[in-house]
N, C-alpha and C positions, 0 to 999 in steps of 0.2 A: 508314458507321454507318447502320444501319436508321433510316427516320423514325418517331419516337415516336408512338404511337397517341393520340389525343385521351382527355382524362380523361372519364370515364363519371359523370353524376351529381352534377356539382360546379359547377354553373351559378353559385350564389350565392358560393360560395368563390372561383372564378376571376373573377368581377366585381369583389369586394372587392379583390382583388391586383392586378388592371389598372388599377382606379383609384388605388391608392395609387403605383404605378409611374408612371401617367400625370402625376399630381400632382406627383411629385418631378421628373419631367421637365421640368415649368415652374417649378422652384424652391420648391414648397411640399412639403417633406419630411414624412414620418410613419413610424410603426411600426406593426406588426400582429404579435399573438401568435396562431399556430395552436395549439390545443390539443384532444388526444382520446387515446384509448386507442392503444397499440401497433398498429401496423399498419393504422390507420384511413387512410392516405393522406397524412399530412403531408408525408412526403419527397417524394411525388410531385407535391403543389402546389408544394414548393420547387423542383422540377425546372422546373414549368410557369412559375414567375416568372423563372426564370433565363433559359429561351429567350426569354419575352417581352421581357427587357431587352437587346435587341442592342446598342443604343447605349450601355449603362451599363458602367462598370467595376465587377465584380463582385468582392468580398471575402468571405471565408467562415471561419466558425469552427464548432467543434462541442464540445458538452459530452462528458465522459467520465466514466462511472462510478468509473473508477480514478484521477482527475486532479481531483476536486471539493476536495482538500485544497490545491491549490497556487495561491497568489494570483495573479489576472491573467493565467493561463495561456490562458483563452479570449480575452481581450481582446488578448494577445501574438499568437495566431493570426490575428485579425481584421485586425491592424495590419500585419503581415508584409509583405503586398504593396505597401502605401503607404508603407513606411519611407524609400522614396527621397525623399519630401518633408521628411524631418526637418529638413534644414538651412534650410527655409523657415520654421521656426518660430521664436518668440522663443527666446532662451537659457533662460528660466524653463520654457516648455513642453517644449521639448526635453530639460532635466534631468529633468522630471516622468516623462515616458515611459521614460526610460533606467533611472530609480530602480525605476520598476513592473515593468519587464521584467528587473530582475537586472543589467542593463549598466551601472549606476553605483550609488554608495553613497549614503545617505541614507534621511531617513524619508518615504515617499510620503504626498502630500497629495490626498486624493479628489478634491476640487474642482479642483487644478491639473491631476491626470491626466485627468478629464473634460473640462475645458476644452482641454486639449492633444490629446486624440483628436478633439474637435468641430473643432479647428484643424486638425489633420492630414487628416481627411476633406475640411474645406471647401478645402484646398489640393487636394486629389487631385480634387475635384469641379470645379475650375475648366476642366479639359479636356473632360470629360464628366460627367454624373451618375454617382452612385455608389450600387450595390445592396450592402447587408450582409445575408447570408444566415447564420443562426445556427440550427443544428439541434441537438437533443436538449438544449434550454435547461434541462431540469429537472435536468441534470447539472452545469451551469456551476459554477464556483467563486464563492464569495460575494464575493469582491472584483470579480470580472468583471460580477456580476449589478449590484452597485452601480454600477458605472462604465458598463455598458450602458444601464440604466435612466435615469442622468443623462444619456447621450448621447441616447437615445431621445426624451427630453421637451424637447430644445432643438435639433431638427433642423427646425423647423416652417418656417424661411425659407431652409433650404438645398435643393439638388438632391440629396438623399440619402433612400433608402427602407431601411428595416430591417424585417425578416422573420424572426420566431422561430418554431420548432417545439418542442412541449413536451408532455410527457404530462398535466401539470397546468399550472397559471400559472407553474411554476418560479420563484417569487419575483418574476414579472415582473406582478404583479396590477395594479400601477399603471399599465400600458400597455394600449391598446385591444386587446382579445381577440376571437377568433373561434373558437368550438366546431366541429370537425369531426366532424359525426355519420357514423353507418353510412349505407350506400347502402341504398334501397327496395329492394324484392323485385325489380321490373321492371329497375332500374339493375344490380342484383347478377347477375340472369341474363345481361344485355347484357354484362357484364364476364366472365363465364364464355365466351359465346361469341366476343367479340373474342379472347380468350388460347386459343382452340380447344378449349376444354374442354366445350362444348355437347354433344359425342358421347359423353361417357361414360354409364354405365348410369343411366338415370332414377331410380332410387331412391338411387344414390350423390349424384346431383345434389342431390336435395331434401334429402337428410341433409346435405350440405355447406351448402347454403344455410341451413337451420335453425341448424346448428351455428355457421356464420360470423356470423349476426346482421349481415350487412352490413359486416363487416370485409374490405376488399379484400384485404390481404395473407393473410388466412385463406382468402378465397376461392381463391386461387391456390396455395396451399402445402398446404392439407389433401387435395385429390385426389392429390397426389403420394404421399402416406402409404398410399393404398391406401382401398377403401370400405367394407369389409365387417367391420372390427373391432369389438368392443363398444363401446357409447357411453362415451365418455370423460368423467368428471365433473370434471376439473381445469380450472383457468381457461385462457381461450383464449389468454393470452399463453404459458402453461407449454406448451400443445399446439403452438403455432407454433414455440417454442424446440426442442421435441422433434423437430419436423419438420428443424428446421435440423441437430440433432444428429445425425439419420439418415442424413444427407449424409457423415458422418465415416466410417461403416462402409465398410470396404473400401477406405479409403484407405491408403497405405503409412504405416509408422511415421514416416518422416522429414517427409512431408507434414503428418500430424497434429501433429507437435511444432512445425513451422513456423507452423501456425495458432494454437496455443497460445501461441507466442512473440509472434506478432501482435496476439493478444488482450489480452496483458499489457500492451503498450506504447501508452498512449493517445495518443502523439504523430503516430503514423502516419509516421514519418520513415523512410524506406527505408534510408537509409545505416546508422542505428542498428539496423534489423532485420538487415541482412545481416551487419553486424560480430557481433551476437550469436549468428546462426545459426552462424557460423565456430567461435564459442566452442563451440558445442553439439556441433560436427562436421559432416562433409562430407554425412552422410546427411541431416539437417536442411535444409542449403542445396539439397540436389539435389531436396527435395520440393515446390519451387515449382511446377513444372508441373501436378501432381497436385492440389496445393492449390488452385490457380485453376482447374484445370477442374471443381472441385466446384460453382463459382458462388457459394462463400461470400465469396471476397476477390479483390481485384483489385489487382496490383503494379503502379504506375506512378510517377509523381511523388510519388504520396502512397500509402500502404497503405490501402485502404478496404474494410470489410466491405459486404455487400450491404443489410445492414440494422442496426442496433444490437442488435436482439434475436439477431442472428447471433453477434455479438462475444461478448454476455453468455453465449451458449448454448455456444460453443465453450470459453470460459474455465471454466466450471461443469463442462462435461462432462469437462476433464483432470483426471486423478488430482492429489492434492494435491502429491505429490512432483513431478510432471511441471510442476506450476504453479511450484513453489519454484526448480526448476532454471532456468525461463525467467527468472524475476526476479532470480537469481543472475548469470545471464548480460548480461542488461539492465543491471544494477548496473555489471558489469566493463567494459561499453563505453560507459558514461554519463561524461562529462567531469566529475572532481570538482572542478574549478575553475569552469566555466562552469554547471553544473549539479548544485551539490552536494545540494540538497534531494530532485531526483528519485532522485538515485542511493542516498542514504541511504532514501528510501521503499521503493524496490526492494529493498534489503537487509533491511529490515524485513519485507517479504512474504516474503523468502527464509528468514528465521530459523524455528528448529524450537523454541526454548526461550528462557528468559531470558539475557540477555546486557547486562551492566552498560556494556560499552564501546559497544555499539550504542544503548543506551538515552541515554547522554551523547550521541552524534552527533545523535539525534533530538532531544534538548533543544536542541542548538545549532541545529538547523535551525527548532525553534519560534522561536527568538530572531530568526533571520533573517527568517522569515515575519511574524512580529509586527511587526518593524522596518519590513516592507514593505506593511504594513496588512492583511496576512492573518490576522486573528484567528481565523477559523474553522480555517484551516491549522494554525495555532500549536495550537490545541486538540487537532487530530487527532495532530500529532505528539506532544505531551505525553501524551496517553492513550496512545498506543503506547507511549512510553517508560516509562509507569508500568508497563505489562503486562510490558515485558521486565527490570524492575528486579528484582533478587535483594535489594538492601538495602532494609529496611523504611522508614528514614528517606527515602531517596532516591525509592522509589515513592510514599510519602506527599507529597513535595515536589512531585513532578510531576504527581500527581493534584489538588492543590490549585490548582497553576498551570493545569491543564487546564480545571478548574472557572471560574477567573477568567476565562480566554480564552473560554470558552463563554458566560459570562455577558455579557462585553463584546461578543460577536457577537450577543447578543439571544435565544440559544437558552437561556432560562431553564429549560424543563423537562429538558433534557440535562444542563443543570448541576446541578440538584436531583438528578437520578438518579445522575450520577457522585460525587457528593457522599456518597452513601451508602455508597460502597465504600472511604472513607477509613478507615483503622484509627489511631484516635485514640491517640497513645501518652503524651501528656502534656497539662497544663493549657492550655499555649501552643498546641498544636494543636488542641485543643479549642476555645479561644477562636477561633482562625482559622477552623475549622468553623463556629462560631455566627456570626461575623461575616458569613461568605458565605451563611448561611442568611437572615441578616437582609436582605442585599442582595437576594437572590432574591426574598424576599418583597415588598420594597418595588417591585422591578422588576415583580412580577406585578399590582401595583395592587389585586388582590382580597384578598392576605392582610393581616390586620391585626395579625399577630403580630410584623412585622419588627423592632420596636423592641426585643420581648421577648428576641429572639435576640442582640441587640447589648448588652442591658444584662446578659445572661448572660455575654457575653464579657468585658464590663467589671468584673464581679464577680469572674471566674476568675482574672484577671491583676492585681487590685488590689494583691495584696503581692508579685507577681513583678516587674512592670513598671508602676508608679503612672501615668507618664506615658502609657501606652499605654492603660491603663485609663481614664484621663480623655478620651482622643481617642475612645474607645469610646462613653462617655457622650454626647460631643459628635455623634458619628455617629447615634447614636439620636435625639438631640435634633433634628438637622437633618433627618434623613429623617422624622421624625413630623411636620415642618411641612406635608409634603405630604398627611398624613393629616387634620390639623387637630385643635384642641384639643377640638372637640366629642365626638370618639370617646374622651376621656380618656387618650389615650396621652401626649401632651405633659405633662399633669400627673403621671402615672407617671413619665416619664424625670426630670424635675425632683426627684419626692420621692426617688427612688433615687439621684440624683446627689448629694443633700447628704451621703452616706455616701462619697463619691469621696474617695479618697486626695488630700491638699493638693497645691496646684499647685507646680511646683518653682521657679517665679518668682512674682514679684508677682501679686496676684489676675487672672485670665484671665476670659475671656468666659463660661466655665461658672460660675464664683462669681458674675458679675454677672447672669447670667439665674436663678439659684437666688435671689438677693436680690431681683430682680424680681418673682419669684413669690411669695416669702415675706413680704417687707415693703413691697412696693409701689414706685412711681415716685420717691417722694420721698427714700426711702434708696438707690435702686440708680442713678438717674440720674447721680450725680458718677463713679461707677464704670464705667457704661456709656459715658459720653463719654472716659474715661481710655482704656477699652480700644479703642474706636472709633477714636481717634486713633493708635492703633499699627499702622501699615500692614502688619505681617505677619497680621494678622487679616484683611485684605483678600485678601492672597494665598492663605491657607490655606482661608477659608471666605467667599468673596466674597458668595454668596447671603445668607447669614446676616448679614453686615455691611451689605447693603442694607436689609435688614430692620429691623436695629437703627438704623440712621440714621433711618429713615422713623418708628419708634416714639418716636424723639426729637423728631421733628418739625423736624429738621435738614436742609434742604435742601441747605446749603452742604457739610457732610460727605457727604450722598448723592451729589451732583454731582461731588465730587473722587473718590469711589469709583468712580462710572461712567466718570469719564475715564480712571482707570487701568485699569479693567477692558477698555476699548476700546483704549486704547494696547497693552496686554498681548496682548489678542486679535489685533489687527492685525499685532503683531510676530511673535507664535509661529504665528499660523494655526489655533488651536485653535478648532475649530468650535463646540464647547461653550460655551467662554468667549466666543466672538463671539456666541452666539445669547442667553446671558445678558445680555450688555454691552447689546447690541440691543433687548431687551426692556425693560431699565431705561431706556435712552435714550428709548424710546417712551412709557413710563410718566411720565418727567420731562417729556416734552414736552407728554403730557396735562395735567399738573399746572400746567405754566407757560403753557399756552393756545398752544401750537405745533403745530395739527394736522398741517401740513405735514410737519414733522420726524417728527411720530409716525408718520404713513402711510410715509413713507420708511424709518425703522427696521423698522417692521412688515413692508414688502415685502421689506427685505433679509433679516430673519430668515426669513421663509416661504420666500426663494429657497434659503436654507442648508438649511432644514428639507427642503425637496423634495429637493435633491441628496443629502441624508443617508437620504432615505426613511423620515422619522419625520413624525409630526404636529408642525405648527406650534406655537408658545406661543400659546395664547388670550387669556391675562388682558390684554395691552396692548390687543388688539382690543375686548375687552370694554369696558375703560375709555374708550377713544377713542369707542366708539359710543355709550354712556352719556352722556358729556360733549356729544355733538353731539346728543342727543335723538332718536335715530331709533328710534322704537318697534318697527316690524315688524323692522328688521335686529336689534335688540336682543333681541326674543324669541327670534328663531331662534338666535342665538348663545348666548343664556342656556341654552337647550334642549341645545344641543350641548355645552357646558362642563359643565353638571349631568350629563349620562350619563356623564362620564368616570368618575365616582365617587370622584375625588380629593377630600379634604375641604377643602383649601386653594383648589382651585378653586371649589368649591361657595361659599366664604366671599366670594371674588372676584365671584362672580355676584350675591350678596345685596348687596353694596355696590355693585357698579354699576347694579343694579336700583334702590336707594333713591336714587342720583344721578339717574337717568333719570327716574323717577317723580315726583321732587320738580320737577325741569326742567318736566314736562309738567303738574304742578299736579295729578297725581294721588296726593293725600296719603295716603289709606287703603293703597294699594299701596305707596307709600313706606315706611309706618310699618310694615307687615308685613316687607318686605324688610330694613330697616335693624335690627328686633329679631333677625332671624335672623343678619346680619352681625356684631352686636355680642355676642350671647350666648355663643359659644364663648370669646370672649377671645383671640383669636388676634394673634400680634405683628403690629404696624402697622394690619392690616385693622380691628380691632375698634375701635382708637382713632380711625381716620380716617372710619368709620361712625358714630361717636357725634353730630357735627353734622347729619347726614341724620336722625338719630332725634329730635334735639331738634326740627329745623325741622317734621317731618312730625307728631309729637306735638302741638305747638302749634297746629298746623292742623286737627288732628282733634279738639281740645278735649281732650286726655288731660294734663292739666297735670302729674300725679304721675310719669308716664313721662318728661315733658320735664325735669323737676327732677332726677330720679335720672340720667338721662342727662348732663344738665350737671355734675353733681356728678363724676360718673366721668370726664369730658372735663377738667375743671378739675383733677382730680388728676393727670392723664397730662400736661397741658402746661404747667402753672405750673412744675415744677422745671426743665425744659428751658430755659424763658424765651425763645424763639425767636418772632420777628414772626409768622410762619406759625401757630405753636400760640396764641399770645396773641390774635391778630386773630381767629382762628377762633372761639376761645372767647368773646372779646367779643361777636361778633354772635349767637353761640348763646345766651349771657346775655340779651341784648336781647330776643330773642325770647320769653323766660320772663319778664322783668321789665317789659320795656316801657319801659326807661328810655333817653331819648335820650342822655345821657352813655355808655351802653354801645355805642350804634350809632356815635357820634362816635369813640370808642375804637378799636372796629373798623376804622373807614377810615383812621384815623391810623396803625396798627399796620401795616396791608398797604399804606399808599400807596406805599412804595418797594419793596414786594414783587415778585419776578418770578412770583410766583404768580397770574397774570393772572385765572384762572376765580374764585380765592377773593376778589380786589379786587371783580370783578365783581359777585360775589354780596353782597359787604358793602354796595355801593353800592345794589343792587337792594332788599335788605331794609329798608335805610333809607329810599329813597325810597317803598317802599310804606306803610311806618308814616308818613312824613309825610303821603301823600295820604290816609291814613285819620285823621290828624289834621287835615285840612281845610287843609294848609299846601301849596297845589298849586305854588306858585312855587318854594318850596325844595325841594319834591319833583323837580320836573322836572330840575334841576342834576343830582341824583343819578340820577335814571332814565336820563337821557341818558348820563351816564358808564358806568352798568351797560349799556345799550344798545351803546354804542361798544365797550366792553370785550369783552363776551360775543360780539359780532358778530367783532371781530377775532380770538378765541378760537375761532370755529366752534361755538360753543355755540347752535345753533339754537333748542332749546326755550327756554333762558333768555332769548335775544334776543326771543323772541316774547312771553315773560313781561314783559319790559322794555317793549317796543312797546304792549302792552296797557294796562299801567298809565300810559304816556305820553298816551295816547289818554284815558284817563280823568280826565287832567289838562286835556284840552283841545289836547294837541299830538300832531302826527302824527311818528312816527319816520322817519327816513330811512331807505329800504331800501338793501340791498348791490346794487351793479352786476350785471347779468345774467350778465355774464361770469363772475362769481364762482361761477356754479351749474353750470359745464360737468362733466359726468360723466366724470371720468378714474378708471380703476381705480388701486389701491394702487400697482401696479407702474409704470403711466403717470405717476403723481404722482412716483415715486422717480426716474425716467428723466428727466423734466422738470426736476426740480430740479437733479439731476446735471448735464445739459447746460447748464442757466441758469449754472452756475457756471464753465462753460468746459471741462467733461469731453468728452472725444472718445467715439465710439462704441466703440472698442477699450477704453477705461478703464472705461466703462458696463458694458460685456458681462462684463470681469473681475469688477467688484463683484457683478453680480447672475448671474454663472455662466450667462450667455447668449452665443450668437455675435454679433459685429458686425453681421451682417447681420438678425440678429432684433431687434437694438436699432433698427437704421435702420426696420425695418418698424413698430415701435412710435412711433418719432417721426412717421412719415407720419400715423398715427392720431391722434397728440397735435396735430399742425399743424391736421389737419381739424377736430378738435373745437374748437379754440382759435381757427380762424380765422386762422391765421397762415401763413407759408410758408417761414421759416427760422428758423435756430438764433439768430440776431442778434435778430430779434423775441422769440423765447421768453426772452432775455437781458433783454430791455427791459422785460417784465412784471414788475409788482410781485408779491411771493410770493402772497398770498390768491388773485389771478387765477390763478396757475399751479395751485394747489393743487385748485380744484375741489372736488368732493364724495366722491372716492375711494371707490366701492363697494368 
């Protein structure tokens, strides 16, 4: 084999790749995505990194234009060479990979699949470092993109390097990327000289240089097409493809047919290719020599085209009938038991017209793909099934299912476009269409008419299916909570829901919310409490259930719902349920003054969001930061959350800003934020922000605003009669009236409450009032309690307020120990807390979707920051010493 020529003009790219490989060699894994136009030299850089990794185990995968619909296809390619290590994995991880690769039954769990792949590569890397090379990443199937992104972000402590090549970011924008530019003029001339093309006619050479624009493949291919043709105005990739097509001219018919067959099979499996060639006849099989001599393809242990553009050029150059023959032959030799979905896909490409039987097969493939986590694949199968269906009802059903699948895959624009093709046959179908339009609108976050579509669906089926109609009203109501009542959508939903068909059973949550909106808390609270006690409410609408519990100031019910949520989420493995549960755990922890628990829950939710490739839920972080009194951090988070454009998130920002600024004694800012938080009247958020409005208004001398807010707060909390609601109302009333009995009632109501921050604030406000009354000795008792409680709850701003008040009485507050201010990240806080309970690195890794080696690396940082050397010492630390400040 000739020695490869050194790459020309790629100093920076080579340095980045060499650094990646060298770091992985020493156990610091990483990933890099090379992206640039076709022919720019990405494949050459991949060859360079392969040659430089002589001591690495190299595993490869390649995306295929014709295989983007098959879930985990690329991941399977990557893992095949190391599946010999499968027996070294835990049973759980072994099963996850078998399900993902269609070798076992069950529903795939992306987290388990990602962790199992990480475990598999980690086992392979025990003998030598591993290099993963993934070419044509822009054609990876959606499931593989998610799994490989998950993997690439978790190999930092592993001797594993991953290099991707893609025309664009290929959905891998979360990973480090490097744009591969065209060569400069001097390097382009050098490349022509190296390839022996420097002696071509100077005018031709100058034209090639001008038209290639530094694209190396163009520099090498364009001269082969001759130099004196008229200028071509088509795109460069098209011209390069035509160069490849020109090589087909003069080839025997059998060679061209074999090339078409190879281009139609994305697996590159030679056994499959030769079996299909025999199906097409001896002439095709005999064309191998001529096909290989064209330089377009290589037949060895894997069928490889010289460039991805060559494969697509050959496929597109073949007549439609020739392509259909190729797909039919491939379908006939594909094992219907081992690979049914690829077989039916080939059959679909081979078809020439509608075929209900084939459409039914495609729908079955869609079900299998969806069960394996291939939502995008399911959508593609269903869309093709719709196109092949003769029966209008079946065609509509397949199309609607495809829309749902596209929506589930996050392809909202494609879902919306496909939905326009539905032939609405009756009101039920129209209602389904309207419901999907509403879901698409809410998924886009920029459309404010999502609820309108859902309400229209509710009205369409009111007479046909009253129960479904009520569910549509509730869907609209729940979805509108994302927008917030300030937009008027929630009011519209409730107003129209008053005309909903009656509930088939005793009054339900829809009736209760209508009553709340129309007649207020005093009338609605008994019904809300009754509905909330019904656990099916939690099962069907957990997010709404948590908000209703908070609206009732009922932490007991809220805690039971959250416990159920977490238990269900852990049992089922549902990432969405688990994220909601963890967010509510964090919120509860903030309200009860347990910042360490809040940080742990936030860190775990962020780990899941990262694994899913979606933004983390911001509102728990908002309230933790506000409670702790971090102005700089808070302002940055407020800006980020507000920019989301979601009304409910904006309301969370205003409440958090009111708490933060009251803690910092910036009462004008707190007043402005509290007014914005309470004005829309959102469930839970408006009520819980009212005490902030009362305090800020009193401090700013706006007595009428304070009295009005107090009246509204009293109207909300009195019917529920919970210690939390009554205690908070009592200290808000004390601020307005200045009556000592009200302060004493607040302290009494909250005395046994788990809501430590509110207990602390009741003592603080009473202590401040006592000091201003000149009763310093009495004031100290309450200010000490406020200081101790707020300090234990991590409420730094309120702790400073209590300390300042204590100093004004002539007493100096005791500060927290310095070790309590260690700067641990949220993830480090979570790891420290888990290890302190006795969890092993493997158990922590599974919880946070990391490798055990990464957990050990974090532990070394934690030990260094805390000044300890062992897990035993970590277990011996009191929790406040562990939690640090959690950035």
